[in-house]
C-alpha positions as CSV (number, residue, x, y, z in Angstrom):
1,X,174.3,105.1,66.3
2,X,171.6,103.4,68.4
3,X,169.0,105.8,67.0
4,X,169.9,104.8,63.4
5,X,169.8,101.1,64.2
6,X,166.4,101.5,65.8
7,X,165.0,103.2,62.7
8,X,166.5,100.6,60.4
9,X,164.8,97.8,62.4
10,X,161.5,99.6,62.2
11,X,161.7,100.3,58.5
12,X,162.8,96.7,57.8
13,X,159.8,95.3,59.6
14,X,157.4,97.7,57.9
15,X,158.5,96.6,54.4
16,X,158.9,92.9,55.2
17,X,155.2,92.2,56.1
18,X,154.3,91.6,52.4
19,X,151.0,93.4,53.0
20,X,149.5,95.6,50.3
21,X,148.6,99.1,51.5
22,X,146.6,99.9,48.3
23,X,142.9,99.5,49.1
24,X,140.2,98.3,46.7
25,X,142.4,96.4,44.3
26,X,139.9,93.5,44.2
27,X,136.9,95.7,43.3
28,X,135.6,96.4,39.8
29,X,136.8,99.6,38.1
30,X,134.1,102.0,36.8
31,X,135.9,102.9,33.6
32,X,135.8,99.2,32.6
33,X,132.0,99.1,33.1
34,X,129.4,99.1,30.4
35,X,127.4,101.8,32.2
36,X,130.4,104.3,32.4
37,X,130.3,107.5,30.4
38,X,133.7,109.0,30.0
39,X,134.2,112.7,30.5
40,X,135.1,114.4,27.2
41,X,136.8,117.7,27.0
42,X,135.5,119.1,23.7
43,X,136.9,122.5,23.9
44,X,140.4,123.5,24.9
45,X,139.2,126.2,27.3
46,X,136.8,124.0,29.1
47,X,137.6,123.8,32.8
48,X,139.4,120.7,34.0
49,X,137.0,118.2,35.6
50,X,137.1,117.9,39.4
51,X,136.9,114.5,41.2
52,X,133.1,114.3,40.7
53,X,133.2,114.9,36.9
54,X,135.7,112.4,35.6
55,X,132.9,110.1,34.5
56,X,129.2,109.5,34.8
57,X,127.0,106.4,35.2
58,X,124.3,105.8,32.6
59,X,122.5,103.5,35.1
60,X,121.6,106.3,37.6
61,X,120.3,109.8,37.0
62,X,117.4,112.1,36.9
63,X,115.2,113.5,34.0
64,X,115.0,117.2,34.0
65,X,111.2,117.7,33.8
66,X,111.5,121.1,32.1
67,X,114.0,120.2,29.3
68,X,113.6,116.4,29.2
69,X,117.4,115.9,29.3
70,X,118.9,113.3,31.6
71,X,121.4,114.4,34.2
72,X,123.4,111.3,34.9
73,X,125.0,110.8,38.4
74,X,128.7,110.9,38.7
75,X,130.4,107.5,38.8
76,X,132.1,108.4,42.1
77,X,128.8,109.3,43.7
78,X,127.2,106.0,42.6
79,X,130.1,104.0,44.0
80,X,129.9,105.9,47.3
81,X,126.2,105.2,47.7
82,X,125.2,101.7,48.7
83,X,121.7,102.3,47.4
84,X,123.2,102.7,43.9
85,X,126.2,100.7,42.8
86,X,128.0,100.8,46.1
87,X,131.6,100.1,47.0
88,X,131.4,96.5,45.7
89,X,130.1,97.6,42.3
90,X,126.8,95.7,42.5
91,X,125.6,97.0,39.1
92,X,129.0,96.5,37.3
93,X,128.9,94.8,33.9
94,X,132.0,94.2,31.7
95,X,132.2,96.2,28.5
96,X,131.9,94.1,25.4
97,X,134.5,95.2,22.9
98,X,133.8,94.2,19.3
99,X,136.6,94.6,16.9
100,X,135.7,94.5,13.2
101,X,138.5,93.1,11.1
102,X,138.2,93.6,7.4
103,X,138.4,90.3,5.6
104,X,140.7,89.8,2.6
105,X,139.2,88.3,-0.5
106,X,141.7,86.5,-2.7
């Protein structure tokens, strides 16, 4: 009985501190950034993306000097590197969403 009471007191104190245990809730989200390129699965048999391929950042990359194509860095890599966007999202810009509504002529 004493053991159950001890665990009850510990659990009650742990949940009554009102602290959030989810980190980075105040930081900008890459998928809401103007520079974010979303991963698109264009073929049903394409492999599922791993953590590094969920999205890319158009702000950082490298030009392949043989083909001329741009290999963009993964958004995750950019956020982990303080010389790029960094944890705080120093290069973050909000997406501008323009919705075209057809006008009715009477």
